[in-house]
C-alpha positions as CSV (number, residue, x, y, z in Angstrom):
1,X,13.0,17.9,2.3
2,X,11.7,15.1,4.0
3,X,10.1,15.7,7.0
4,X,9.4,12.0,8.3
5,X,11.1,8.4,8.5
6,X,9.3,5.7,6.1
7,X,9.3,2.6,7.9
8,X,10.0,-0.1,5.8
9,X,7.4,-2.9,5.6
10,X,7.3,-5.9,3.5
11,X,4.2,-6.9,1.5
12,X,1.9,-9.6,2.9
13,X,2.5,-13.1,1.2
14,X,-1.0,-14.0,2.0
15,X,-3.0,-10.6,1.3
16,X,-6.5,-9.9,2.2
17,X,-9.1,-9.7,-0.5
18,X,-13.0,-10.4,-0.5
19,X,-13.0,-14.2,0.0
20,X,-11.3,-13.3,3.3
21,X,-12.7,-14.0,6.7
22,X,-11.1,-12.0,9.0
23,X,-11.3,-12.3,13.2
24,X,-10.0,-9.0,14.9
25,X,-9.1,-9.0,18.8
26,X,-7.6,-7.1,21.1
27,X,-6.8,-3.1,21.9
28,X,-9.2,-0.4,21.5
29,X,-7.2,0.3,18.5
30,X,-8.3,-3.0,17.0
31,X,-11.7,-1.4,16.8
32,X,-10.2,1.3,14.7
33,X,-9.0,-0.9,12.2
34,X,-11.7,-3.1,12.3
35,X,-14.2,-0.1,11.3
36,X,-12.2,0.5,8.4
37,X,-12.6,-3.4,7.5
38,X,-16.4,-3.2,7.8
39,X,-16.9,0.5,5.9
40,X,-15.0,-1.6,2.8
41,X,-17.5,-4.5,3.5
42,X,-15.2,-7.2,4.1
43,X,-16.4,-10.1,6.2
44,X,-15.2,-9.1,9.4
45,X,-15.8,-9.9,13.3
46,X,-14.1,-7.1,15.7
47,X,-13.7,-8.0,19.0
48,X,-16.6,-10.0,19.8
49,X,-15.8,-9.9,23.5
50,X,-15.1,-6.6,23.8
51,X,-11.8,-4.9,24.1
52,X,-9.4,-6.9,25.6
53,X,-5.5,-5.0,26.0
54,X,-3.2,-8.2,27.7
55,X,-2.0,-11.5,25.7
56,X,-3.3,-13.6,28.6
57,X,-6.6,-12.4,28.4
58,X,-6.4,-12.8,24.6
59,X,-5.4,-16.3,25.1
60,X,-8.3,-17.3,27.4
61,X,-11.1,-15.9,25.6
62,X,-10.1,-17.6,22.4
63,X,-9.6,-20.8,24.4
64,X,-13.1,-20.4,25.7
65,X,-14.5,-20.0,22.0
66,X,-12.7,-22.9,20.8
67,X,-13.3,-25.5,23.3
68,X,-16.8,-24.1,23.9
69,X,-16.4,-23.8,27.2
70,X,-19.8,-22.0,28.0
71,X,-20.2,-19.3,30.4
72,X,-22.0,-20.3,33.7
73,X,-23.2,-18.5,37.1
74,X,-19.5,-19.4,38.4
75,X,-18.0,-17.0,35.9
76,X,-20.0,-13.7,36.6
77,X,-20.5,-11.7,39.7
78,X,-22.7,-8.6,40.6
79,X,-21.3,-5.7,41.5
80,X,-22.7,-1.9,41.3
81,X,-26.1,-3.3,40.4
82,X,-24.9,-5.1,37.4
83,X,-23.7,-8.7,36.8
84,X,-20.0,-8.5,35.2
85,X,-17.8,-10.7,33.5
86,X,-14.2,-10.5,34.5
87,X,-13.0,-11.8,30.7
88,X,-15.2,-9.5,28.7
89,X,-15.3,-5.6,28.3
90,X,-17.9,-3.8,30.2
91,X,-20.0,-2.9,27.6
92,X,-21.7,-6.6,28.1
93,X,-22.4,-5.9,31.6
94,X,-26.2,-6.4,32.4
95,X,-28.7,-5.9,35.0
96,X,-30.3,-9.3,34.3
97,X,-27.5,-12.3,34.9
98,X,-29.6,-14.8,32.7
99,X,-29.5,-12.2,29.4
100,X,-25.9,-11.5,30.2
101,X,-25.2,-15.2,30.0
102,X,-27.2,-15.8,27.4
103,X,-25.4,-12.6,25.2
104,X,-21.8,-13.9,25.7
105,X,-22.5,-17.6,25.0
106,X,-24.4,-16.5,21.9
107,X,-21.5,-15.0,20.7
108,X,-19.1,-17.7,21.8
109,X,-21.1,-19.9,19.6
110,X,-21.2,-17.7,16.6
111,X,-17.3,-16.9,16.7
112,X,-16.5,-20.6,17.5
113,X,-18.6,-20.9,14.2
114,X,-16.3,-18.8,12.4
115,X,-12.7,-20.1,13.6
116,X,-12.3,-23.0,11.0
117,X,-13.3,-20.6,8.1
118,X,-10.9,-17.6,9.4
119,X,-8.4,-16.7,6.7
120,X,-7.0,-14.4,9.1
121,X,-6.3,-13.6,12.7
122,X,-5.5,-10.1,13.6
123,X,-4.2,-9.7,17.3
124,X,-3.6,-5.9,18.7
125,X,-1.9,-6.2,22.1
126,X,-2.3,-3.1,24.0
127,X,-0.1,-3.5,27.2
128,X,1.6,-5.9,29.0
129,X,0.2,-4.6,32.6
130,X,-2.2,-6.9,33.9
131,X,-4.4,-7.5,37.1
132,X,-4.7,-10.8,38.8
133,X,-7.8,-11.4,40.8
134,X,-6.4,-12.3,44.3
135,X,-9.4,-14.4,45.2
136,X,-9.3,-16.7,41.9
137,X,-5.3,-15.9,41.0
138,X,-6.6,-15.2,37.6
139,X,-5.7,-12.6,35.0
140,X,-9.0,-10.4,34.3
141,X,-9.7,-8.7,30.8
142,X,-11.7,-5.7,32.9
143,X,-11.7,-5.1,36.7
144,X,-15.3,-3.3,36.4
145,X,-14.4,-0.4,38.7
146,X,-14.2,-3.3,41.2
147,X,-12.2,-2.3,44.6
148,X,-8.2,-2.4,43.5
149,X,-7.3,-4.2,46.8
150,X,-8.9,-7.3,45.2
151,X,-5.8,-7.2,42.6
152,X,-2.2,-7.6,42.2
153,X,-1.2,-5.4,39.6
154,X,2.0,-6.9,37.6
155,X,3.7,-6.9,34.1
156,X,4.0,-10.0,32.5
157,X,7.6,-10.9,31.5
158,X,8.5,-11.7,27.9
159,X,9.1,-15.3,28.2
160,X,5.3,-15.7,29.6
161,X,4.1,-13.4,26.6
162,X,6.2,-15.3,24.1
163,X,4.2,-18.6,25.4
164,X,0.5,-17.1,25.6
165,X,1.2,-16.3,21.8
166,X,2.4,-19.9,21.3
167,X,-0.9,-21.0,23.3
168,X,-3.0,-18.6,20.8
169,X,-1.1,-19.8,17.8
170,X,-1.7,-23.5,18.1
171,X,-5.1,-23.4,20.1
172,X,-6.1,-21.6,16.5
173,X,-3.9,-23.9,14.1
174,X,-5.2,-27.0,15.4
175,X,-8.6,-26.6,14.0
176,X,-7.4,-24.2,11.1
177,X,-4.1,-24.9,9.8
178,X,-4.3,-22.5,6.9
179,X,-5.3,-19.7,9.1
180,X,-2.8,-16.3,9.1
181,X,-1.9,-14.4,11.7
182,X,-1.3,-10.5,12.0
183,X,0.0,-9.1,15.1
184,X,0.2,-5.7,15.8
185,X,1.2,-3.5,18.9
186,X,-1.6,-0.6,20.2
187,X,0.0,3.1,19.7
188,X,-2.1,4.0,22.2
189,X,-0.4,5.3,25.2
190,X,-1.6,3.9,28.6
191,X,0.1,6.5,30.6
192,X,-2.0,6.0,33.8
193,X,0.4,3.0,34.4
194,X,3.4,5.7,34.1
195,X,5.7,6.7,31.2
196,X,8.4,5.0,31.6
197,X,6.0,1.8,32.6
198,X,4.5,2.4,29.2
199,X,7.5,1.9,27.5
200,X,8.3,-1.3,29.0
201,X,5.0,-2.4,28.5
202,X,5.0,-2.1,24.9
203,X,8.5,-3.4,24.7
204,X,7.7,-6.7,26.3
205,X,5.0,-7.0,23.9
206,X,7.3,-6.4,20.7
207,X,10.3,-8.4,22.0
208,X,7.8,-11.3,22.6
209,X,6.3,-11.1,18.8
210,X,9.6,-11.0,17.5
211,X,10.5,-14.2,19.0
212,X,12.2,-16.2,15.7
213,X,9.6,-19.3,16.3
214,X,6.8,-16.4,15.1
215,X,8.5,-15.1,12.2
216,X,6.4,-17.1,9.8
217,X,3.7,-14.8,11.0
218,X,3.1,-11.2,9.8
219,X,3.9,-8.4,12.3
220,X,2.4,-4.7,11.3
221,X,4.1,-1.9,13.2
222,X,1.2,0.3,14.2
223,X,3.0,1.5,17.3
224,X,6.4,2.2,15.4
225,X,4.5,4.3,12.7
226,X,3.2,6.4,15.2
227,X,6.3,7.0,17.2
228,X,8.5,7.2,14.1
229,X,6.7,8.1,11.1
230,X,4.3,10.6,12.4
231,X,6.1,11.5,16.0
232,X,3.7,14.5,16.4
233,X,1.4,15.5,18.9
234,X,-0.9,16.7,16.1
235,X,-1.6,13.1,15.2
236,X,-3.3,12.6,18.6
237,X,-6.5,13.1,20.0
238,X,-7.4,15.4,22.8
239,X,-6.5,13.2,25.6
240,X,-2.8,12.6,23.6
241,X,-2.9,9.4,24.6
242,X,-5.4,7.8,21.4
243,X,-4.1,8.7,17.7
244,X,-6.5,11.0,16.4
245,X,-8.4,10.2,12.8
246,X,-5.8,11.6,10.6
247,X,-3.6,8.9,12.5
248,X,-5.8,6.2,12.1
249,X,-6.3,6.8,8.3
250,X,-2.9,7.1,7.6
251,X,-1.9,3.9,9.6
252,X,-4.8,2.2,7.6
253,X,-3.4,3.5,4.3
254,X,0.1,1.7,5.2
255,X,-1.5,-1.3,6.4
256,X,-3.9,-1.4,3.0
257,X,-0.6,-0.7,1.0
258,X,0.9,-3.7,2.1
259,X,-2.1,-6.4,3.3
260,X,-4.5,-5.8,1.0
261,X,-4.7,-7.7,-2.5
262,X,-4.4,-5.5,-5.5
263,X,-7.5,-7.1,-7.2
264,X,-9.9,-5.9,-4.2
265,X,-8.5,-1.9,-4.6
266,X,-11.0,-1.2,-7.3
267,X,-13.9,-3.1,-5.3
268,X,-12.8,-0.8,-2.5
269,X,-12.9,2.2,-4.2
270,X,-16.6,1.6,-5.8
271,X,-17.6,0.6,-2.2
272,X,-16.5,4.1,-0.9
273,X,-18.1,6.1,-3.8
274,X,-20.9,4.1,-2.5
275,X,-20.8,5.0,0.9
276,X,-19.9,8.4,0.6
277,X,-23.1,8.4,-1.6
278,X,-25.4,6.9,1.0
279,X,-24.1,9.7,3.7
280,X,-24.9,12.5,1.2
281,X,-28.0,14.3,2.8
282,X,-29.9,16.3,-0.1
283,X,-32.1,19.5,0.2
284,X,-35.0,17.8,-1.1
285,X,-35.4,14.3,-0.5
286,X,-38.3,14.5,-2.6
287,X,-36.8,15.9,-5.8
288,X,-36.4,14.5,-9.3
289,X,-32.6,14.8,-9.4
290,X,-32.7,13.1,-5.9
291,X,-34.4,10.4,-6.7
292,X,-32.4,9.6,-10.1
293,X,-29.2,9.7,-7.7
294,X,-31.0,7.1,-4.9
295,X,-31.8,4.8,-8.4
296,X,-28.1,5.1,-9.8
297,X,-27.0,4.2,-6.1
298,X,-29.1,1.2,-5.8
299,X,-28.3,0.1,-9.3
300,X,-24.4,0.3,-8.2
301,X,-25.5,-1.6,-4.8
302,X,-27.0,-4.3,-6.9
303,X,-24.4,-4.9,-9.0
304,X,-21.5,-5.3,-6.3
305,X,-24.1,-7.5,-4.5
306,X,-24.2,-10.1,-7.1
307,X,-20.3,-10.4,-7.0
308,X,-20.2,-10.6,-3.3
309,X,-24.0,-11.5,-2.2
310,X,-22.3,-11.5,1.4
311,X,-22.1,-7.5,1.5
312,X,-24.9,-5.4,3.2
313,X,-25.5,-1.7,2.9
């Protein structure tokens, strides 16, 4: 008996291999998939400015990177004993404003230097709901626990999202016409917005991404896999909002099957064995058997680094 509806997904015409340079940006789900890429030692940048949920804020931060619009004191503010920036995640907030600006601009330089080399840009949209700062009229990526009366909450229309996606693609392709885009919608449930509101939000994102003008780019159905293939609360974490590790591993298997080049699978298997071996904790670190085991692993690492010098274990 079959207890799941398998979603048919076409194989990518631009598969990812170990020559790829990948940027993942978007929701916390982008972090989870990025962790998989990092585990297998692909050349990857994951959410360089932290988790960003909505299309407008993703477009804004990529525009800043591509056009090298450095962060200045006008872009930050002091609240609850820390300096913050509405364009980035709170993980960057700092008690020292010079350090905050230095960190953000250093990341901007790093990502700017990589944009022209990207082979794949994977964007995970999380929500159509946004908070607009009343003072500046700008959509923020993070409210940083500033009082809600400083913002207007609104849902982006399909047409606004479509325009944002179009802007984002044009922005990158102007300097890197060979970059391949993969869009996906996060399966994380934003129930603080409300049950119906969460569905509206995801629907707006899915509808916009599937505008015919974007069909030359890939869509990976992360949201649909959780909703239709897994369809069970046992695949959620304790908060019943985030997919648990079993679900993430399953989604990665589906992604790997259609988006990763076959020639890379053997290398991934080798790296998986090395990673598991490195995680092994012996009873006696000084035993002869463990020292031989370590030497064997080091030999395997050197062999794989001869093929791929960028890999760092």
